[in-house]
C-alpha positions in Angstrom: 0.0 0.0 0.0 1.0 3.6 -0.3 2.6 5.4 2.7 -0.4 6.8 4.7 -0.7 10.5 5.0 -0.2 12.2 8.4 -3.9 12.6 9.1 -4.6 8.9 8.5 -2.0 8.3 11.2 -3.6 10.5 13.8 -6.1 7.9 15.2 -3.6 5.0 15.3 -1.1 7.3 17.0 -3.6 8.3 19.7 -4.5 4.6 20.3 -0.9 3.7 20.6 -0.2 6.4 23.1 -3.3 5.2 25.1 -1.5 1.9 25.7 1.1 3.7 27.8 4.0 6.0 27.4 5.4 5.5 23.9 8.7 6.4 22.4 8.5 8.1 19.0 10.8 5.5 17.3 8.7 2.7 18.7 5.5 4.4 17.4 7.0 4.6 13.9 7.9 0.9 13.9 4.6 -0.2 15.4 2.6 1.8 13.0 4.7 0.6 10.0 3.9 -2.9 11.0 0.2 -2.2 11.4 -0.1 -0.6 8.0 1.9 -3.5 6.5 4.4 -1.2 4.9 7.1 -2.8 2.7 10.8 -2.4 3.4 11.0 0.0 0.5 8.1 2.1 1.9 9.7 2.2 5.3 13.0 3.2 3.9 11.7 5.9 1.5 13.4 9.2 2.4 12.3 12.8 2.2 14.1 14.9 -0.4 16.5 16.1 2.3 17.6 12.5 2.8 17.7 13.0 6.6 14.5 11.3 7.6 12.1 8.7 6.2 8.8 9.9 4.9 6.8 7.6 7.2 8.7 8.8 10.3 8.2 12.4 9.3 4.4 11.9 8.8 4.2 10.1 12.2 6.0 13.1 13.9 3.5 15.5 12.3 0.6 13.4 13.5 2.0 13.5 17.0 2.5 17.2 16.8 -1.0 18.0 15.6 -2.5 15.7 18.3 -0.4 17.6 20.8 -1.7 21.0 19.6 -5.2 19.7 20.2 -4.3 18.5 23.7 -4.9 14.8 23.0 -1.3 13.7 23.6 1.5 15.2 25.7 5.2 14.9 25.8 6.4 13.2 29.0 10.2 13.3 28.3 12.5 13.4 25.3 10.8 11.7 22.4 8.2 10.1 24.6 4.5 10.7 24.6 1.3 9.6 26.3 -2.4 10.2 25.9 -4.1 13.0 27.9 -7.4 12.8 29.7 -9.0 14.6 26.7 -7.4 12.0 24.4 -8.8 9.1 26.5 -12.2 10.8 26.4 -12.1 10.9 22.6 -11.2 7.2 22.5 -14.3 6.3 24.6 -16.4 6.8 21.4 -13.7 7.3 18.7 -14.6 8.7 15.3 -13.8 6.7 12.2 -11.0 9.1 11.5 -9.2 11.9 13.3 -8.1 14.7 11.0 -7.6 18.4 11.0 -11.3 19.1 10.7 -12.0 16.9 13.8 -9.2 18.6 15.8 -10.8 22.0 15.0 -13.3 21.5 17.8 -10.6 22.0 20.4 -9.8 25.6 21.5 -6.0 25.1 21.6 -6.0 23.8 18.1 -8.1 26.7 16.9 -5.6 29.1 18.4 -2.8 27.1 16.7 -4.5 27.5 13.3 -5.3 31.1 13.8 -1.7 31.9 14.7 -0.5 30.2 11.5 -3.1 32.1 9.5 -1.9 35.5 10.8 1.6 34.9 9.4 2.1 37.5 6.8 3.9 35.5 4.1 2.8 31.9 4.3 -0.4 30.6 5.9 0.9 27.0 6.0 -1.6 25.7 8.5 -4.5 27.0 6.6 -3.1 25.5 3.4 -2.6 22.2 5.1 -6.1 22.0 6.3 -8.1 23.4 3.4 -6.2 22.9 0.2 -3.9 19.9 0.7 -5.4 17.8 3.5 -3.1 14.8 3.1 0.1 16.8 3.1 2.2 17.9 6.1 3.3 21.6 6.2 6.9 20.7 5.1 5.5 18.6 2.3 3.5 21.6 1.1 6.6 23.7 1.1 8.4 21.0 -1.0 5.5 20.8 -3.4 5.6 24.6 -3.8 9.3 24.5 -4.4 8.8 21.9 -7.2 6.1 24.0 -8.7 8.4 27.0 -8.7 11.2 25.0 -10.2 9.0 23.6 -12.9 7.9 27.2 -13.9 11.6 28.3 -13.8 12.6 25.3 -16.0 9.9 26.3 -18.6 11.2 29.9 -18.6 14.8 28.8 -19.0 13.9 26.7 -22.1 11.9 29.6 -23.5 15.0 31.8 -23.2 17.2 29.1 -24.8 14.8 28.7 -27.7 14.9 32.5 -28.4 18.7 32.6 -28.3 21.3 31.7 -30.9 22.9 28.4 -31.5 26.3 29.9 -30.5 24.8 31.1 -27.2 23.5 27.6 -26.6 26.9 26.0 -27.2 28.4 28.4 -24.7 25.7 27.7 -22.2 26.3 23.9 -22.4 30.0 24.4 -21.8 29.3 26.7 -18.9 27.0 24.2 -17.4 29.6 21.4 -17.6 32.2 23.6 -16.0 29.8 24.4 -13.2 29.2 20.6 -12.8 32.9 20.2 -12.1 34.2 19.3 -15.5 36.6 21.5 -17.4 39.6 21.2 -15.0 41.7 23.4 -17.2 39.0 25.7 -18.6 39.6 29.3 -17.6 38.0 30.8 -20.7 34.8 29.1 -21.9 35.4 30.3 -25.5 38.5 28.1 -25.6 36.4 25.0 -25.1 34.2 25.8 -28.1 35.5 24.2 -31.2 32.4 24.1 -33.4 32.5 25.3 -37.0 33.2 24.1 -40.5 34.9 20.7 -40.4 34.3 20.2 -36.7 33.2 16.6 -37.2 30.0 17.2 -35.2 32.0 18.3 -32.1 31.0 21.6 -30.6 33.1 21.6 -27.5 36.0 19.8 -25.8 36.3 19.9 -22.0 39.1 18.4 -20.0 38.0 16.3 -17.0 41.1 17.2 -15.1 43.5 20.1 -14.8 46.2 18.3 -17.0 43.8 17.4 -19.8 44.5 13.7 -19.5 40.9 12.8 -20.1 38.4 14.8 -22.2 34.7 15.0 -22.8 33.5 15.9 -26.3 30.3 17.8 -26.6 27.6 18.3 -29.2 24.9 21.0 -28.6 21.8 21.3 -30.7 19.5 24.2 -30.1 16.3 22.9 -31.6 12.7 24.1 -31.1 10.5 22.1 -28.8 8.7 20.2 -31.7 11.9 19.2 -33.5 13.5 15.9 -32.2 17.0 14.4 -32.5 17.0 11.1 -34.4 19.3 8.1 -34.5 21.1 9.5 -37.5 22.4 12.4 -35.5 23.7 10.1 -32.8 25.5 8.0 -35.3 27.1 11.1 -36.8 28.2 12.1 -33.3 29.7 8.7 -32.8 31.6 9.0 -36.0 33.0 12.4 -34.8 34.1 10.8 -31.5 35.8 8.0 -33.5 37.8 10.5 -35.5 39.0 12.1 -32.3 39.7 8.7 -30.8 37.4 9.7 -27.9 35.7 7.2 -25.6 32.9 9.4 -24.3 30.7 12.3 -25.3 27.7 14.4 -24.3 24.9 15.2 -26.7 22.8 18.1 -25.4 19.6 19.4 -27.1 17.0 21.9 -26.1 14.3 19.7 -27.6 14.1 15.9 -27.2 15.5 12.6 -28.5 13.5 9.9 -30.3 13.3 6.5 -28.9 15.5 5.2 -31.7 18.1 7.8 -30.8 18.1 6.7 -27.2 18.5 3.1 -28.2 21.2 3.9 -30.6 23.2 5.7 -28.0 22.9 2.7 -25.7 24.0 0.2 -28.3 27.1 2.0 -29.7 30.5 1.2 -28.5 31.2 4.5 -26.8 29.7 6.1 -23.7 27.3 8.8 -25.1 25.2 10.7 -22.5 22.0 12.3 -23.9 20.6 15.4 -22.2 17.2 16.7 -23.5 15.6 20.0 -22.8 13.8 19.2 -19.5 16.9 17.5 -18.2 19.1 20.4 -19.2 16.8 22.9 -17.4 16.9 20.8 -14.2 20.7 20.7 -14.3 20.8 24.5 -14.9 18.7 25.0 -11.8 20.7 22.6 -9.7 24.0 24.2 -10.6 22.7 27.8 -10.9 23.5 28.4 -14.5 21.2 31.1 -15.9 19.4 31.4 -12.6 20.3 32.4 -9.0 19.0 32.0 -5.5 16.4 34.7 -4.7 15.5 33.7 -1.2 16.4 31.0 1.3 13.8 29.7 3.7 15.2 27.9 6.8 13.2 25.2 8.5 14.2 24.8 12.2 13.2 22.2 14.8 13.6 21.8 18.5 17.1 21.0 19.9 16.3 18.2 22.3 19.8 18.1 23.7 19.6 21.8 24.7 16.6 21.0 27.0 18.2 17.8 28.4 21.1 19.6 30.0 
């Protein structure tokens, strides 16, 4: 089954805490078993790579129950049900969710505090627009949406540029990714022109130039694809240079035959299409920059244990 959302976990968490003081890690393990999660589902990590998705959602379920006064923290990473929580369990609803928690004054105050934040009413969004998402999941979704819009804009700019600019962009990107050990002037890596053999750029992988990556860059419109013939031509150009590896970058896309041809040929040829190119540009900040950094903080348990 899919990993349950944090609201689905609220009632099971409350019941588990009613059995006695429960440690958070034990709750995560117990609930994972009760939901019959696979090993892959249990191990699935958040984009940060620092916590599993299921543990994160369990923690949010605990946090929301705490804001409603149904569970309370007894000591570090340990929780138990409150008198109010036991009263709820006398005649439990089929499901505890944010709408159910809204009947408790403490939770209403919690929501109103979030709604008054000037820039980002996360609690309101979590309860009304995306009921299955935790607040940090909402932020990650918003980040993905912003990056998707940015990727589209980057491609629009590329399509309106010149082929020469595109070749320069590709070399700049590879240098930003850590290639081009001896490249101090991007223009020196550009070798495209008459008789170039299909090679637009040559980048050293190390400062001494002992290993090189050969590049072909094709700025094509979105509806124009790269076929297998272009891949074979690039392979021939690599063969002339006695090269073992190459990168073929386009602002459009590759046909299925082109992808299969690249896999079957006897040299390592990496294909980068428009969407992949835009993602790499965002990741390595080529053609874009950081506008704002949002920092997510959490309680320092060790500070309060001293």
